[in-house]
N, C-alpha and C positions, 0 to 999 in steps of 0.2 A: 466560797470563803474569800474574803478580801485579803490581799497580801499583808497589809499592816496588822491584820488581826492575829497573825502568828509571828511576824517579824519582831514586834516589840517584846513579847514574852521571851522569844529566843535570845535577844540581846540581854535582857534582864537575867535570864538563867545563866548565861555565860559569865556575867559579872559575879553572881552569887557563887557559882562553881569555883571561880578563880580565888575568891576570898576564903571559902571554906576548905577546899581540898588542895589548894596550892599556897601554903604558908610562905613567908618570906624566905629567901635563899639561906639566910643565916641559920634557920632552924634545921636545914638539911646539911648545913656545912658544905654547900655547893657553891661554885663560882656563880656570880650573877648571870653571866652569859649562858651557862649551862641550865640554870634554873629557868631563865627566860625561854630557852628552847623547849624544856619539858612542859612549861606552862602553855606555850603555843601549840605543841603537839596534842596535849590533852584537850585543849579547847577545840581544836580541829576535830578530834574524834567525837567530842561531846556534840558539836554542831552537826556533824554528819548523822549521828544517831537521832537527833531531834528532827532533822530534815527528812530522814528516811521514814519517820513515823508520821510526819505532816503531809508530805507530798501525795500519798495515796488518797488523802481526804479532799484534795483540791479538785476543782473543775479543770477541764482541759485548757481553757484560755488562761487561767491563773498559773497552771503548771508551765505552760509555754512562756509566760512572762517571767517566771522564776529563772528560766534558762538565760535570761539577759542580765541577771544581777551580777554574777561574777563567775570565774572559771570553776570554782568549787561547786556552786549550785548547778551550773550547766552540766558538769560531769556527773553529778548525782541524778539530776532530773532526766538525763538522756537514757537512763536505764530503761529498757523496753518493758520491764515489769510494770512500771507506773502507767505506761501508755496502753498496756494490755488492760489495766483496770479501767482506763478511760473508754477503750473500745468495748469493753464488757458492758458499760452503761448504755452505750448507743446501739451496739449490734451484738447482743449476747451470743448469737449463733456462730459468729466468726471465731469465737474463742473455743469452739468445739474441735477445731482443727489443731493439729500438733504445731503447725507453723501458720503464721498469718498469710493471706493470699498476696499481699504486697511486699513480702520480704521481712518487714518489721512493722510492729504495731504503731510505732511513731510515724512512719511514712503513711500508713493507712489513715490515721487520725488527721494528720496534716493535710492529706489530699482531699478527704471527703468532709471535713469540718470547716473548710474555708467559707467565709461569707461570700455570697454571690454579689459581685460588684456590677454596677450598671455599666454595660458595655456600650460604647459609642457605635451607633448604627452607621452603616455605609450610606452614602448619598442615595436618596430614593430615586427610582427610575421615572416616577411621575412628577409633575410640577403643576401648580394651580393654573398657570397660564395655558396649559393644554387641556384643562377640564372645563366643563360647563354642567350646571345642575338644573334639572327640570322639576319644579315644585308645583303641586296641585293640591288645593285644599277644598274640601266640600263641607257644607253644612246640610245635614241630611243628604239628599242627592243633588243639591244645588251647588254648582261651583261658586266659591266666594273669592278665590285667589288662584291665579295661574301665572307663573313666572319662569322665565329663562334667565338664570343667574350665571354670569361668567365666573370662572374659578377665582380670578383675581379679586372680584368683589367679595367672595366668601372669605378670602384670605385677609382682606383689609378690615372687614368688620364695619361697625357703626362708629364713626368718629366725626364730630363729638356726639355723645349720647344726648338725646332730646331732654329738654326740661320737663318736669312733671312726672318722672318715673320714681319709684320708691328707692330709698337708700339701700334696702336689702337687695334689690335687684342690681343696683349699681355695684355693690360689694361682690355679688355673684359674678358679674361680668368682668370684674377687675381681678379675679383669681388667676393664678399663673397657669392652671391647666388649659390646654388649647381648646378653644371653642370657635366654631365658624358661625358668625352672626351677620345677618344682612337686614337692611330695612325692608319693611313690607311696603312696597310701592306699586300701586297705590295702597294707602291704608284701608283696612277693612274692619268690620265688626262681626262678631259671631254671638248668637244667643246662647245663654247657658243651658236652656232647656232643650236644646237640639243636639243631636249626635254630630260631632265634628271629626273628620278624618283627614289624613294626609297621605300622599304618595310622593316619592322622590326617586328620580333616576339620575345617574351621572354619566356623561358622555366624554369620550376622548377625541380631541381634534386631530391627534397625530395618527390614529388608526381607525377611525370611524366605528368604534365599538362602544357599546352601552352596557351598563350594569345597574342592577336594582339595589337601592339602599333600603327603602321602606315602601310598603304597598298597602294602601287603604287602612292604615292603623288609626285607631280611635284615640282621641285625647280623653283618656279615662280619668286622669288625675289633674286637679287644678290646685296649685299651691298658692293660696291666697296671701301668704306671708311674703313671698318673693315675686308675686304677680307673674306666674308662669303656668301654662297648661302643657302637659307632657304626654307624649306618645312614643312608643318604642316598637322595634321589631328585630328579630335575630337576623344577622346578615347571611346572605347566600355567598359562601366562599367558593373559590375555584376547587375542582376535584384534585388539583395538585397539592392541596392541604387537607387531606382526609381526616387528620387527627385534631384539627382546630375547629372548635364549635363553641356555641354559647356566647358569641360576641354580639352585643346589642348596639343598634344605632338609635340614638335619642333625638327626637325633634321636639322643640319647645316653641310655643307661641308666647311672645313677650307682650304684655299689655300694660297700658298706662295706669298710673295710680290716680284713679278718678272716681267720681260718683257713679259712673255708668255701670260699674260692677254691681252696685246695690240695686240697679234697675234690671239686672239680669242680662247685661250685655258686656262683652269683652272688647275693648278698643285696642286692636293688635297693631303694634308699631314695628315689630321685628320678629324674625324667625331664626332660631338657633339650631345648629346640628353639631353633635359631638359624639364621641365614642369613649365616654369617661370610664368604662369598665377596663379598658386596656391601653388606650392611646392618650398620652398626656402632652405630647409635643407635636409640632408641625410635621417633623420627619416621621414620627410614628403614625400619624394620621394618613400621610401619603403612602406609606408602606401598607397600611391596612386597606386603603382604597385599591392599591395595586393587587391585593389578594382576592378581590371580588371576582365573581363568576362573570367575566366579560363575554358578551355575545356579539 
């Protein structure tokens, strides 16, 4: 329930109450100052009764906002009864205890209903200058591409993009989520009627260790609208992270917007690697690579 939905009727009811039940001071034969005091006291009591009937109907976020309106509202809304009602909506079993496990229901709701903020990651222990990527692509069992790509090249991407690619693909590559894109040098083509697969390893120059990202995964899906062929595989993470699983590495072949596709051939100009399931920034990508099962 929005705050304005009940604030306006409340103000209107106060005005009606003062006109009907609080006549002019002359009718009571009371001094004006005394009549004003009685009127304010009655209005305060009337307001409290209205608030006590409205507050249990609010959601927790709105009730918390009410505490910032004025001292009177804060005093009333801080009553733990209303926060017990909020906790009963979220965790009914908690209310089976005589006392809340956190001391007060207000504290419990405040602690466990906060929105999770994006926390700033500490600087990653890896850097692209210490990495190198080994990429191999097969068409059936015939190698069509084999490249040793420095990490800095993966970080830099393709700049500028070549002419002749689709606008949809340009829009995809311009999105803010972090993608590692490198040119396919030399350029190569792959037939649509053949099985095309990819393997990718990553090595560390600082420790002579290697980890696997993707192993002979097949490009089973071709997105003709954005001119991409996609393959994926679930990452092998270090045993130090036993409860982390289901993270996929995606490799895409980027091909030209040309008539060759109608002839059953993909003219590949770039290779893309991303972890769009979980990593959207450069720092997150480096932390994820650091979690791989390095050998």
